[in-house]
TITOR-923764 format. One record per atom (N, C-alpha, C, O): residue in one letter; x negated, y negated, z negated. Coordinates in steps of 0.02 Angstrom, whole numbers, padded with zeros to 5 digits, always signed. Layout:
// residues N
aXYZ;...
END
This chain:
// residues 317
x-06732+01194+01643;x-06664+01194+01616;x-06629+01258+01636;x-06633+01279+01694;x-06593+01289+01588;x-06559+01351+01601;x-06496+01342+01642;x-06476+01285+01659;x-06464+01398+01659;x-06405+01397+01703;x-06348+01357+01673;x-06313+01321+01709;x-06336+01363+01606;x-06282+01327+01574;x-06295+01252+01574;x-06251+01213+01589;x-06357+01233+01556;x-06374+01162+01556;x-06367+01131+01624;x-06342+01074+01630;x-06388+01166+01676;x-06383+01140+01744;x-06309+01134+01765;x-06289+01084+01795;x-06270+01185+01749;x-06200+01185+01768;x-06162+01127+01735;x-06128+01088+01769;x-06168+01122+01669;x-06131+01070+01634;x-06158+01000+01650;x-06122+00951+01647;x-06224+00996+01666;x-06251+00932+01689;x-06217+00907+01752;x-06210+00847+01762;x-06196+00954+01795;x-06160+00936+01856;x-06088+00913+01840;x-06055+00883+01882;x-06065+00928+01779;x-05995+00914+01763;x-05986+00861+01709;x-05931+00850+01684;x-06040+00827+01690;x-06034+00773+01641;x-05984+00721+01665;x-05985+00699+01722;x-05939+00702+01620;x-05888+00652+01636;x-05907+00582+01610;x-05865+00537+01612;x-05969+00573+01587;x-05989+00509+01557;x-05979+00450+01604;x-05949+00400+01585;x-06004+00457+01666;x-05999+00401+01712;x-05927+00385+01728;x-05907+00327+01729;x-05887+00436+01741;x-05817+00424+01759;x-05779+00392+01703;x-05735+00351+01715;x-05794+00410+01640;x-05760+00381+01582;x-05793+00318+01556;x-05771+00289+01507;x-05847+00297+01590;x-05885+00238+01570;x-05910+00243+01498;x-05907+00195+01459;x-05936+00302+01481;x-05965+00313+01415;x-06041+00310+01423;x-06072+00356+01449;x-06069+00254+01401;x-06140+00241+01413;x-06179+00228+01349;x-06239+00215+01351;x-06146+00231+01291;x-06179+00216+01228;x-06140+00250+01171;x-06085+00275+01181;x-06170+00249+01112;x-06135+00276+01053;x-06071+00237+01040;x-06020+00265+01020;x-06074+00171+01052;x-06016+00129+01039;x-05958+00145+01086;x-05901+00152+01064;x-05973+00152+01151;x-05919+00167+01198;x-05892+00237+01187;x-05832+00249+01196;x-05935+00284+01168;x-05911+00351+01152;x-05866+00349+01091;x-05813+00380+01091;x-05886+00312+01040;x-05847+00309+00978;x-05778+00278+00991;x-05728+00304+00966;x-05776+00226+01030;x-05711+00194+01045;x-05665+00243+01081;x-05605+00246+01067;x-05693+00280+01128;x-05652+00329+01164;x-05629+00385+01119;x-05572+00407+01123;x-05673+00408+01074;x-05654+00461+01027;x-05599+00437+00979;x-05552+00474+00965;x-05606+00376+00954;x-05556+00350+00907;x-05488+00341+00940;x-05437+00341+00906;x-05488+00335+01006;x-05424+00328+01042;x-05390+00395+01052;x-05333+00397+01076;x-05424+00450+01034;x-05395+00516+01041;x-05431+00563+01088;x-05416+00623+01090;x-05479+00536+01126;x-05521+00576+01171;x-05481+00615+01222;x-05501+00670+01242;x-05425+00588+01244;x-05386+00619+01298;x-05375+00571+01356;x-05362+00591+01412;x-05382+00506+01341;x-05370+00454+01391;x-05418+00461+01449;x-05478+00468+01440;x-05392+00460+01510;x-05429+00460+01573;x-05463+00527+01589;x-05497+00533+01640;x-05453+00577+01546;x-05481+00643+01564;x-05449+00668+01628;x-05483+00694+01672;x-05384+00660+01632;x-05347+00686+01690;x-05288+00639+01704;x-05275+00592+01666;x-05254+00653+01758;x-05194+00614+01774;x-05144+00617+01717;x-05141+00667+01680;x-05105+00563+01709;x-05056+00561+01655;x-05004+00617+01662;x-04970+00633+01613;x-04999+00647+01720;x-04951+00701+01730;x-04970+00764+01691;x-04929+00809+01681;x-05034+00768+01670;x-05056+00827+01633;x-05027+00828+01562;x-05015+00882+01535;x-05016+00769+01533;x-04988+00764+01465;x-05028+00806+01415;x-05003+00852+01383;x-05091+00788+01408;x-05135+00823+01361;x-05119+00800+01290;x-05114+00740+01277;x-05112+00849+01245;x-05096+00833+01175;x-05148+00864+01129;x-05148+00924+01119;x-05193+00823+01100;x-05244+00850+01055;x-05212+00889+00998;x-05164+00868+00967;x-05242+00948+00985;x-05218+00991+00930;x-05161+01037+00949;x-05145+01083+00912;x-05131+01026+01008;x-05077+01069+01031;x-05098+01110+01093;x-05094+01171+01093;x-05120+01075+01145;x-05146+01111+01204;x-05215+01086+01224;x-05243+01109+01274;x-05242+01040+01185;x-05309+01013+01197;x-05351+01021+01134;x-05334+00996+01081;x-05407+01056+01141;x-05451+01070+01084;x-05522+01046+01100;x-05539+01035+01158;x-05562+01038+01048;x-05628+01007+01056;x-05682+01050+01024;x-05670+01084+00974;x-05741+01048+01054;x-05798+01084+01026;x-05861+01044+01038;x-05875+01022+01094;x-05899+01034+00984;x-05963+01000+00989;x-06020+01049+00982;x-06017+01094+00940;x-06073+01040+01022;x-06133+01082+01018;x-06193+01036+01019;x-06195+00987+01056;x-06244+01050+00977;x-06299+01003+00967;x-06350+01001+01023;x-06394+00958+01023;x-06347+01048+01071;x-06398+01053+01122;x-06365+01063+01190;x-06324+01109+01199;x-06382+01021+01238;x-06349+01025+01304;x-06368+01088+01341;x-06338+01104+01393;x-06417+01125+01317;x-06438+01187+01350;x-06391+01245+01332;x-06391+01296+01367;x-06351+01237+01280;x-06309+01293+01257;x-06248+01301+01302;x-06217+01252+01322;x-06232+01364+01317;x-06169+01377+01353;x-06111+01380+01304;x-06121+01381+01243;x-06052+01382+01332;x-05991+01389+01291;x-05978+01464+01282;x-05936+01493+01317;x-06015+01494+01236;x-06013+01567+01230;x-06004+01588+01158;x-06022+01552+01111;x-05975+01647+01149;x-05964+01674+01082;x-06029+01702+01053;x-06074+01720+01090;x-06032+01704+00987;x-06092+01731+00954;x-06100+01805+00969;x-06157+01830+00973;x-06045+01842+00977;x-06050+01912+00994;x-06082+01921+01063;x-06125+01964+01072;x-06061+01881+01111;x-06092+01885+01177;x-06166+01869+01174;x-06206+01903+01206;x-06185+01818+01137;x-06255+01799+01134;x-06299+01854+01105;x-06355+01865+01129;x-06273+01889+01054;x-06311+01945+01026;x-06317+02001+01077;x-06372+02028+01087;x-06262+02018+01110;x-06264+02071+01161;x-06311+02051+01218;x-06349+02093+01243;x-06309+01988+01238;x-06349+01964+01294;x-06423+01969+01278;x-06463+01991+01319;x-06442+01949+01217;x-06512+01951+01197;x-06538+02023+01196;x-06595+02035+01216;x-06497+02070+01174;x-06519+02139+01169;x-06521+02173+01237;x-06555+02224+01244;x-06487+02146+01287;x-06486+02177+01353;x-06530+02140+01403;x-06522+02149+01463;x-06575+02098+01378;x-06624+02066+01420;x-06690+02103+01415;x-06717+02112+01361;x-06716+02126+01472;x-06777+02165+01472;x-06835+02123+01446;x-06852+02072+01477;x-06867+02143+01390;x-06920+02102+01361;x-06981+02095+01405;x-07016+02044+01402;x-06996+02145+01446;x-07057+02142+01486;x-07050+02095+01546;x-07100+02068+01570;x-06988+02085+01570;x-06979+02042+01629;x-06935+01981+01614;x-06937+01932+01652;x-06897+01983+01560;x-06850+01929+01546;x-06789+01931+01590;x-06749+01885+01590;x-06781+01986+01628;x-06724+01993+01673;x-06662+02013+01634;x-06663+02063+01598;x-06607+01975+01640;x-06547+01992+01603;x-06509+02051+01634;x-06502+02054+01695;x-06485+02095+01593;x-06440+02148+01615;x-06368+02128+01600;x-06355+02084+01559;x-06323+02161+01632;x-06253+02142+01628;x-06224+02156+01559;x-06236+02210+01530;x-06186+02109+01532;x-06145+02120+01472;x-06073+02124+01496;x-06047+02077+01525;x-06041+02180+01483;x-05972+02189+01506;x-05926+02200+01446;x-05948+02200+01389;x-05862+02208+01461;x-05812+02215+01407;x-05825+02277+01364;x-05812+02276+01304;x-05850+02330+01394;x-05863+02391+01356;x-05917+02378+01303;x-05910+02399+01246;x-05971+02344+01323;x-06024+02327+01276;x-05996+02283+01219;x-06011+02294+01161;x-05957+02233+01238;x-05928+02188+01187;x-05882+02227+01141;x-05885+02218+01080;x-05838+02270+01169;x-05788+02306+01129;x-05822+02354+01080;x-05803+02357+01022;x-05871+02392+01104;x-05903+02441+01060;x-05943+02406+01005;x-05943+02429+00948;x-05976+02351+01022;x-06014+02314+00971;x-05966+02286+00919;x-05980+02289+00859;x-05911+02258+00942;x-05861+02230+00896;x-05834+02284+00849;x-05827+02273+00789;x-05817+02342+00877;x-05790+02397+00835;x-05839+02419+00782;x-05820+02433+00725;x-05903+02423+00801;x-05954+02445+00753;x-05964+02393+00698;x-05975+02412+00640;x-05960+02329+00715;x-05966+02277+00664;x-05907+02282+00615;x-05917+02279+00554;x-05847+02289+00641;x-05788+02294+00597;x-05793+02356+00553;x-05781+02352+00493;x-05812+02412+00582;x-05819+02474+00544;x-05871+02467+00489;x-05859+02488+00432;x-05927+02437+00505;x-05980+02429+00456;x-05959+02382+00400;x-05973+02395+00341;x-05927+02327+00416;x-05905+02280+00365;x-05854+02311+00318;x-05855+02300+00258;x-05808+02351+00346;x-05759+02385+00303;x-05794+02436+00259;x-05774+02447+00202;x-05846+02468+00286;x-05885+02515+00245;x-05920+02482+00187;x-05936+02514+00138;x-05932+02416+00193;x-05963+02378+00139;x-05912+02348+00091;x-05929+02311+00046;x-05848+02366+00102;x-05795+02342+00057;x-05766+02275+00076;x-05729+02246+00037;x-05781+02251+00136;x-05756+02186+00158;x-05695+02196+00202;x-05698+02234+00251;x-05640+02164+00186;x-05581+02166+00229;x-05524+02207+00203;x-05477+02222+00240;x-05525+02225+00139;x-05469+02264+00111;x-05404+02223+00118;x-05403+02163+00103;x-05352+02255+00140;x-05285+02226+00150;x-05285+02172+00205;x-05239+02132+00208;x-05335+02172+00247;x-05338+02125+00303;x-05334+02164+00368;x-05358+02220+00374;x-05302+02133+00418;x-05303+02161+00485;x-05372+02150+00515;x-05412+02111+00489;x-05385+02184+00571;x-05450+02174+00604;x-05458+02101+00626;x-05513+02073+00621;x-05404+02070+00649;x-05408+02000+00670;x-05424+01954+00612;x-05466+01909+00618;x-05389+01964+00557;x-05402+01923+00498;x-05474+01932+00473;x-05506+01884+00452;x-05499+01993+00477;x-05568+02006+00457;x-05616+01970+00504;x-05665+01941+00480;x-05603+01972+00569;x-05647+01937+00616;x-05649+01862+00601;x-05702+01831+00606;x-05592+01833+00583;x-05590+01762+00568;x-05635+01745+00508;x-05669+01694+00508;x-05635+01789+00457;x-05678+01778+00399;x-05751+01788+00418;x-05793+01748+00399;x-05765+01840+00456;x-05834+01853+00476;x-05863+01796+00517;x-05922+01778+00509;x-05822+01767+00560;x-05845+01712+00602;x-05873+01654+00561;x-05923+01624+00579;x-05841+01639+00505;x-05862+01583+00464;x-05916+01601+00413;x-05934+01561+00371;x-05940+01662+00418;x-05996+01682+00376;x-06056+01703+00419;x-06100+01740+00396;x-06057+01680+00481;x-06115+01689+00524;x-06122+01758+00553;x-06176+01775+00579;x-06070+01799+00550;x-06073+01867+00579;x-06044+01863+00650;x-05991+01833+00660;x-06077+01893+00699;x-06056+01884+00768;x-05987+01912+00783;x-05971+01969+00765;x-05946+01872+00815;x-05879+01892+00839;x-05869+01862+00908;x-05910+01822+00931;x-05814+01880+00940;x-05799+01851+01005;x-05756+01787+00998;x-05736+01758+01048;x-05743+01766+00937;x-05706+01704+00926;x-05751+01643+00938;x-05811+01646+00925;x-05722+01590+00964;x-05758+01528+00974;x-05725+01473+00933;x-05665+01460+00941;x-05764+01442+00890;x-05737+01388+00847;x-05723+01326+00889;x-05764+01304+00929;x-05664+01297+00879;x-05647+01233+00907;x-05612+01192+00853;x-05597+01218+00799;x-05600+01129+00867;x-05565+01086+00820;x-05505+01055+00854;x-05504+01044+00914;x-05454+01041+00814;x-05396+01005+00839;x-05411+00931+00848;x-05374+00895+00882;x-05465+00908+00818;x-05481+00836+00817;x-05548+00822+00851;x-05596+00860+00841;x-05552+00769+00891;x-05616+00754+00924;x-05671+00732+00875;x-05729+00747+00886;x-05653+00696+00822;x-05705+00671+00776;x-05739+00729+00739;x-05800+00729+00732;x-05700+00777+00715;x-05730+00834+00681;x-05774+00874+00729;x-05827+00899+00709;x-05753+00880+00791;x-05794+00916+00840;x-05858+00877+00855;x-05911+00907+00864;x-05853+00811+00857;x-05912+00770+00870;x-05966+00781+00817;x-06025+00781+00833;x-05945+00792+00755;x-05994+00804+00701;x-06041+00860+00719;x-06102+00855+00707;x-06016+00914+00748;x-06058+00972+00764;x-06105+00959+00822;x-06154+00995+00832;x-06090+00908+00862;x-06133+00891+00917;x-06191+00846+00895;x-06241+00840+00931;x-06184+00813+00837;x-06234+00763+00817;x-06269+00779+00752;x-06318+00745+00734;x-06246+00829+00715;x-06273+00843+00648;x-06341+00877+00649;x-06378+00874+00600;x-06358+00910+00703;x-06420+00948+00707;x-06459+00931+00771;x-06433+00897+00816;x-06520+00956+00774;x-06562+00949+00834;x-06564+00877+00859;x-06546+00863+00916;x-06585+00832+00815;x-06582+00761+00830;x-06628+00740+00887;x-06620+00685+00914;x-06675+00781+00905;x-06721+00763+00958;x-06696+00779+01028;x-06730+00762+01077;x-06638+00811+01034;x-06612+00830+01100;x-06540+00807+01106;x-06506+00795+01056;x-06518+00800+01167;x-06449+00780+01181;x-06401+00836+01161;x-06418+00895+01164;x-06341+00816+01141;x-06288+00864+01125;x-06233+00863+01177;x-06238+00827+01227;x-06181+00902+01165;x-06127+00906+01213;x-06060+00913+01178;x-06055+00946+01126;x-06009+00880+01206;x-05941+00885+01181;x-05897+00914+01235;x-05898+00892+01292;x-05858+00965+01216;x-05811+00997+01263;x-05740+00978+01245;x-05722+00973+01186;x-05699+00966+01296;x-05627+00956+01289;x-05594+01013+01328;x-05604+01019+01388;x-05555+01055+01294;x-05530+01117+01323;x-05454+01118+01322;x-05423+01117+01268;x-05424+01120+01380;x-05351+01118+01388;x-05325+01186+01408;x-05343+01211+01461;x-05284+01216+01365;x-05252+01280+01380;x-05188+01267+01420;x-05147+01226+01399;x-05181+01301+01476;x-05122+01290+01519;x-05059+01318+01486;x-05061+01369+01452;x-05005+01284+01497;x-04940+01305+01470;x-04904+01350+01520;x-04915+01346+01581;x-04860+01392+01493;x-04818+01434+01536;x-04755+01395+01555;x-04750+01336+01542;x-04707+01430+01587;x-04646+01397+01610;x-04606+01369+01552;x-04568+01322+01561;x-04613+01398+01493;x-04578+01374+01433;x-04618+01322+01396;x-04601+01304+01339;x-04672+01296+01427;x-04715+01245+01398;x-04748+01268+01333;x-04754+01230+01285;x-04770+01331+01333;x-04806+01358+01276;x-04874+01381+01299;x-04882+01408+01353;x-04924+01370+01256;x-04990+01396+01271;x-04994+01468+01244;x-04953+01489+01203;x-05044+01504+01268;x-05054+01573+01247;x-05081+01576+01175;x-05130+01541+01160;x-05050+01615+01133;x-05072+01622+01064;x-05081+01696+01047;x-05049+01739+01077;x-05124+01709+00999;x-05135+01776+00973;x-05122+01777+00899;x-05145+01733+00862;x-05084+01826+00877;x-05064+01831+00807;x-05109+01881+00771;x-05105+01941+00785;x-05150+01858+00725;x-05195+01902+00689;x-05162+01941+00632;x-05195+01981+00598;x-05098+01929+00620;x-05063+01969+00569;x-05045+02038+00595;x-05027+02082+00556;x-05050+02048+00661;x-05037+02114+00690;x-05093+02162+00671;x-05151+02143+00666;x-05075+02225+00660;x-05124+02274+00635;x-05181+02286+00683;x-05238+02295+00662;x-05167+02288+00748;x-05220+02302+00796;x-05236+02240+00837;x-05192+02197+00847;x-05297+02234+00859;x-05317+02178+00900;x-05283+02182+00969;x-05278+02236+00998;x-05261+02126+00993;x-05225+02124+01057;x-05268+02150+01114;x-05242+02177+01163;x-05334+02143+01108;x-05380+02164+01161;x-05414+02231+01146;x-05462+02249+01180;x-05390+02267+01096;x-05424+02327+01073;x-05436+02378+01128;x-05488+02411+01129;x-05389+02386+01174;x-05395+02436+01227;x-05405+02403+01295;x-05386+02431+01346;x-05435+02344+01296;x-05441+02307+01359;x-05493+02337+01405;x-05484+02336+01466;x-05548+02364+01378;x-05601+02391+01420;x-05580+02457+01451;x-05557+02502+01417;x-05589+02462+01517;x-05576+02523+01554;x-05641+02546+01586;x-05658+02525+01641;x-05677+02589+01552;x-05741+02612+01578;x-05793+02557+01574;x-05784+02508+01538;x-05847+02565+01611;x-05902+02518+01607;x-05890+02455+01648;x-05916+02401+01630;x-05852+02459+01701;x-05849+02403+01748;x-05782+02367+01750;x-05777+02315+01781;x-05731+02395+01717;x-05665+02365+01724;x-05635+02347+01656;x-05654+02374+01604;x-05587+02302+01658;x-05548+02284+01599;x-05478+02266+01623;x-05467+02250+01681;x-05431+02268+01577;x-05362+02250+01595;x-05360+02180+01625;x-05389+02133+01597;x-05325+02174+01681;x-05322+02110+01716;x-05294+02054+01673;x-05319+01998+01675;x-05242+02070+01634;x-05212+02017+01593;x-05260+01991+01539;x-05255+01934+01519;x-05306+02034+01517;x-05354+02013+01466;x-05409+01971+01498;x-05430+01920+01470;x-05434+01990+01557;x-05487+01952+01589;x-05463+01882+01609;x-05504+01837+01619;x-05397+01873+01615;x-05370+01808+01634;x-05338+01772+01575;x-05295+01729+01585;x-05359+01788+01515;x-05327+01759+01456;x-05375+01715+01417;x-05433+01734+01405;x-05350+01656+01398;x-05383+01613+01349;x-05328+01592+01300;x-05280+01559+01319;x-05336+01612+01238;x-05282+01601+01189;x-05310+01569+01126;x-05370+01573+01111;x-05266+01536+01089;x-05284+01508+01024;x-05253+01553+00971;x-05197+01577+00978;x-05291+01565+00918;x-05265+01605+00863;x-05210+01565+00828;x-05219+01506+00812;x-05153+01598+00817;x-05093+01562+00796;x-05096+01537+00724;x-05068+01484+00709;x-05128+01573+00679;x-05125+01556+00609;x-05160+01490+00594;x-05214+01476+00619;x-05127+01450+00552;x-05159+01389+00527;x-05215+01409+00478;x-05207+01459+00443;x-05269+01372+00475;x-05325+01391+00432;x-05309+01384+00358;x-05278+01336+00337;x-05330+01434+00319;x-05322+01432+00246;x-05389+01419+00212;x-05391+01393+00156;x-05444+01436+00245;x-05510+01426+00217;x-05524+01351+00211;x-05511+01313+00258;x-05550+01327+00153;x-05563+01255+00144;x-05610+01226+00196;x-05602+01168+00216;x-05658+01266+00219;x-05703+01242+00270;x-05667+01230+00335;x-05677+01179+00368;x-05624+01277+00355;x-05587+01268+00417;x-05538+01211+00412;x-05527+01175+00461;x-05508+01201+00353;x-05463+01144+00344;x-05501+01079+00354;x-05477+01034+00389;x-05561+01074+00323;x-05600+01014+00329;x-05620+01000+00401;x-05625+00942+00422;x-05633+01053+00438;x-05655+01046+00508;x-05597+01043+00557;x-05607+01037+00617;x-05535+01048+00530;x-05475+01053+00572;x-05485+01108+00624;x-05471+01100+00683;x-05511+01164+00599;x-05535+01216+00643;x-05481+01263+00668;x-05432+01278+00634;x-05491+01287+00729;x-05452+01340+00758;x-05501+01387+00794;x-05560+01372+00800;x-05475+01444+00818;x-05515+01491+00856;x-05485+01499+00925;x-05425+01505+00933;x-05529+01499+00976;x-05509+01520+01043;x-05539+01589+01056;x-05594+01604+01032;x-05503+01629+01094;x-05528+01696+01112;x-05498+01715+01179;x-05444+01693+01197;x-05535+01755+01216;x-05510+01776+01281;x-05556+01827+01313;x-05609+01843+01287;x-05535+01850+01371;x-05574+01900+01407;x-05640+01872+01432;x-05647+01811+01440;x-05688+01916+01443;x-05754+01896+01464;x-05753+01868+01535;x-05732+01902+01582;x-05775+01806+01542;x-05778+01771+01606;x-05833+01804+01648;x-05892+01798+01630;x-05816+01836+01701;x-05865+01877+01737;x-05851+01880+01812;x-05797+01860+01834;x-05900+01904+01849;x-05893+01915+01921;x-05923+01983+01936;x-05956+02014+01894;x-05912+02007+01997;x-05937+02073+02017;x-06014+02074+02016;x-06046+02028+02041;x-06042+02126+01986;x-06114+02131+01978;x-06151+02137+02044;x-06123+02160+02094;x-06215+02116+02044;x-06257+02122+02103;x-06247+02067+02154;x-06279+02069+02207;x-06203+02018+02140;x-06192+01964+02187;x-06211+01897+02155;x-06220+01893+02094;x-06216+01847+02197;x-06225+01779+02173;x-06166+01737+02198;x-06138+01752+02250;x-06148+01686+02160;x-06090+01645+02176;x-06111+01572+02178;x-06144+01547+02132;x-06090+01537+02230;x-06104+01466+02236;x-06048+01429+02201;x-05991+01428+02225;x-06064+01398+02144;x-06015+01364+02104;x-06036+01291+02098;x-06085+01274+02065;x-05998+01248+02131;x-06013+01176+02129;x-06086+01163+02143;x-06120+01129+02104;x-06111+01189+02198;x-06180+01179+02222;x-06233+01216+02182;x-06292+01208+02194;x-06211+01257+02135;x-06259+01294+02093;x-06252+01368+02108;x-06197+01395+02103;x-06307+01401+02125;x-06306+01472+02140;x-06312+01511+02074;x-06364+01507+02041;x-06260+01549+02057;x-06258+01583+01992;x-06254+01659+02002;x-06205+01683+02029;x-06306+01696+01982;x-06301+01769+01984;x-06245+01794+01939;x-06232+01766+01886;x-06211+01847+01961;x-06153+01873+01923;x-06172+01889+01851;x-06132+01877+01806;x-06232+01916+01839;x-06252+01936+01772;x-06259+01876+01725;x-06256+01884+01664;x-06269+01816+01754;x-06277+01756+01712;x-06214+01715+01708;x-06212+01664+01674;x-06161+01736+01742;x-06101+01695+01745;x-06072+01680+01675;x-06052+01624+01662;x-06068+01730+01631;x-06041+01715+01564;x-06087+01672+01521;x-06066+01647+01469;x-06150+01662+01543;x-06195+01618+01506;x-06168+01546+01507;x-06180+01508+01460;x-06132+01529+01559;x-06102+01462+01563;x-06044+01459+01515;x-06040+01413+01474;x-05998+01507+01519;x-05942+01510+01472;x-05916+01582+01470;x-05905+01612+01522;x-05907+01608+01410;x-05878+01674+01405;x-05802+01672+01413;x-05770+01724+01420;x-05773+01612+01413;x-05701+01604+01423;x-05688+01582+01495;x-05729+01547+01525;x-05630+01601+01522;x-05611+01583+01590;x-05585+01512+01593;x-05524+01501+01595;x-05630+01464+01594;x-05612+01393+01593;x-05639+01360+01657;x-05697+01367+01674;x-05596+01324+01691;x-05613+01288+01752;x-05635+01217+01733;x-05593+01176+01715;x-05700+01203+01737;x-05725+01137+01717;x-05722+01088+01775;x-05739+01104+01832;x-05699+01027+01759;x-05690+00974+01808;x-05731+00913+01790;x-05749+00904+01732;x-05746+00871+01839;x-05773+00805+01825;x-05732+00752+01861;x-05757+00698+01877;x-05670+00769+01874;x-05625+00724+01911;x-05559+00718+01873;x-05536+00765+01841;x-05529+00659+01878;x-05463+00648+01847;x-05407+00661+01896;x-05348+00665+01876;x-05423+00667+01960;x-05370+00671+02011;x-05351+00743+02027;x-05298+00754+02058;x-05392+00791+02007;x-05377+00861+02024;x-05314+00885+01988;x-05299+00863+01932;x-05279+00930+02020;x-05220+00961+01989;x-05242+01022+01949;x-05294+01052+01965;x-05205+01041+01897;x-05222+01102+01860;x-05222+01162+01906;x-05174+01174+01943;x-05275+01200+01905;x-05280+01261+01945;x-05252+01318+01903;x-05285+01343+01857;x-05192+01340+01920;x-05158+01390+01879;x-05186+01460+01888;x-05165+01507+01854;x-05234+01468+01934;x-05270+01532+01938;x-05317+01541+01878;x-05340+01596+01865;x-05330+01486+01843;x-05371+01488+01782;x-05325+01479+01722;x-05274+01444+01727;x-05340+01510+01665;x-05299+01501+01606;x-05311+01436+01569;x-05271+01418+01525;x-05365+01401+01586;x-05381+01340+01550;x-05424+01294+01593;x-05457+01316+01640;x-05423+01230+01576;x-05464+01180+01609;x-05509+01147+01557;x-05489+01138+01499;x-05570+01127+01577;x-05615+01095+01530;x-05650+01035+01560;x-05658+01029+01621;x-05671+00990+01516;x-05713+00933+01534;x-05770+00930+01482;x-05764+00958+01428;x-05823+00896+01499;x-05880+00893+01453;x-05914+00826+01456;x-05915+00792+01508;x-05943+00806+01400;x-05980+00743+01394;x-06050+00757+01367;x-06059+00799+01322;x-06098+00722+01392;x-06166+00723+01366;x-06171+00671+01310;x-06147+00615+01317;x-06202+00691+01254;x-06213+00645+01198;x-06289+00636+01191;x-06323+00681+01167;x-06314+00580+01211;x-06386+00568+01210;x-06414+00575+01139;x-06381+00558+01090;x-06476+00600+01135;x-06508+00609+01070;x-06511+00543+01031;x-06504+00542+00970;x-06522+00488+01067;x-06529+00422+01034;x-06464+00399+01002;x-06465+00356+00959;x-06407+00428+01023;x-06343+00408+00994;x-06328+00443+00928;x-06287+00419+00890;x-06361+00498+00915;x-06341+00541+00859;x-06343+00505+00791;x-06295+00510+00754;x-06397+00469+00773;x-06398+00437+00707;x-06340+00388+00696;x-06309+00388+00643;x-06326+00347+00747;x-06271+00299+00740;x-06204+00335+00734;x-06162+00315+00694;x-06194+00387+00773;x-06131+00423+00769;x-06123+00459+00703;x-06067+00461+00676;x-06176+00486+00675;x-06173+00516+00609;x-06152+00464+00557;x-06112+00479+00512;x-06180+00405+00562;x-06162+00352+00515;x-06089+00332+00521;x-06054+00322+00471;x-06065+00327+00582;x-05995+00310+00593;x-05949+00365+00567;x-05897+00351+00538;x-05968+00428+00578;x-05928+00484+00553;x-05925+00484+00476;x-05873+00498+00447;x-05982+00469+00445;x-05983+00466+00372;x-05934+00414+00346;x-05903+00423+00293;x-05926+00359+00383;x-05877+00308+00364;x-05806+00333+00368;x-05761+00304+00337;x-05794+00388+00405;x-05728+00419+00410;x-05722+00478+00361;x-05672+00514+00362;x-05772+00487+00318;x-05771+00543+00271;x-05793+00609+00301;x-05781+00662+00272;x-05825+00606+00359;x-05847+00666+00393;x-05923+00670+00387;x-05959+00634+00422;x-05947+00713+00344;x-06018+00722+00334;x-06030+00794+00313;x-05983+00833+00308;x-06093+00813+00301;x-06110+00883+00291;x-06071+00914+00232;x-06044+00968+00239;x-06069+00879+00175;x-06036+00909+00116;x-05961+00914+00125;x-05930+00960+00099;x-05931+00866+00161;x-05858+00870+00171;x-05840+00923+00222;x-05786+00952+00218;x-05883+00935+00270;x-05869+00984+00322;x-05889+01055+00300;x-05861+01104+00325;x-05936+01059+00254;x-05956+01123+00225;x-05950+01118+00149;x-06001+01111+00114;x-05889+01120+00123;x-05879+01110+00050;x-05925+01155+00009;x-05923+01216+00017;x-05967+01126-00035;x-06019+01164-00070;x-05993+01197-00134;x-06015+01179-00189;x-05947+01244-00127;x-05917+01275-00186;x-05967+01309-00231;x-05964+01303-00292;x-06014+01345-00202;x-06064+01379-00242;x-06105+01331-00284;x-06121+01345-00342;x-06123+01274-00254;x-06166+01226-00288;x-06129+01187-00343;x-06160+01166-00391;x-06063+01177-00335;x-06027+01135-00383;x-05992+01175-00438;x-05958+01146-00479;x-06001+01241-00438;x-05968+01281-00490;x-05988+01259-00559;x-05946+01252-00604;x-06054+01249-00569;x-06077+01229-00636;x-06048+01161-00656;x-06031+01151-00714;x-06043+01115-00608;x-06015+01050-00622;x-05942+01056-00644;x-05921+01023-00692;x-05903+01098-00608;x-05833+01107-00626;x-05826+01137-00696;x-05782+01117-00735;x-05869+01185-00713;x-05866+01215-00780;x-05883+01164-00833;x-05852+01163-00886;x-05933+01121-00820;x-05951+01069-00868;x-05893+01020-00879;x-05879+01000-00936;x-05860+01000-00824;x-05803+00955-00830;x-05748+00987-00872;x-05718+00954-00914;x-05735+01051-00860;x-05683+01086-00899;x-05700+01088-00973;x-05658+01074-01015;x-05763+01105-00989;x-05783+01110-01060;x-05781+01041-01094;x-05757+01035-01150;x-05806+00990-01059;x-05806+00923-01088;x-05735+00897-01101;x-05722+00865-01151;x-05690+00913-01053;x-05621+00891-01062;x-05589+00926-01121;x-05555+00893-01161;x-05600+00991-01128;x-05571+01028-01185;x-05599+01000-01251;x-05562+00991-01299;x-05665+00986-01253;x-05697+00959-01313;x-05666+00892-01333;x-05658+00878-01393;x-05651+00851-01284;x-05622+00785-01299;x-05551+00789-01326;x-05527+00745-01361;x-05518+00845-01309;x-05448+00852-01331;x-05442+00890-01397;x-05387+00898-01422;x-05498+00912-01425;x-05494+00950-01489;x-05506+00904-01548;x-05505+00927-01605;
END
């Protein structure tokens, strides 16, 4: 088991929440998936400061697609030893992707942020991480694929400031908020490395609407190179630290802990056994959540829409 699987396995909240079957998980999800996560003093509000992400394999870390591409390319093939991925590597790779996409005619009249949001939903690597405002839509992504292995559900709480607002990023601005965050190879602006924000714009894309989707983005979760860190009984080399999560999220498996304001966000996680997936998929379908509703097949139904239009006109002539 990899470093991410081991880490999140130490943080499963299943036992504490008494989630032992597909049925008990479903009941908890239908109740809003916030009950008993933390003390009532936290006042977690799904869709406002609490977001959800489902992943089909418990081995996967909570990482952006851009980081995963950079990580794979910086792993020595002869030894399998990972090399460090830092903000400079992420920033330069991101800039080249944006430049290349614009050279292909993609993104006219769009800001860089708006372009990244479009690229993210077309499988092009970005530093954005998809989340959902709703636990049920997030659950779909944990159970729809890889039926032979357990999946994982994340609950991610962004901390509020003194005015009770979470950190947001506005993609209507011409330049990316983190565009100049990298300072040389080893450093980045402190405020960026300590930031986890939600993109402010409501989704316009039909797929994102169906998924109740939002984007989280933030500085690369990292530690000083060449060291190892003991994290909840797990020894984690600095170079592998972002493999657990590229966002600065403090994961808990306790309801009694207070929010640690040294972190920009708090997280909890649940294991979804492989044997639960078929039943949960069936239950989700009963709520109208299935592959075609979550991935509207516009390309496939174009001919059907044209036929309906022609037949209707013919009937009226």
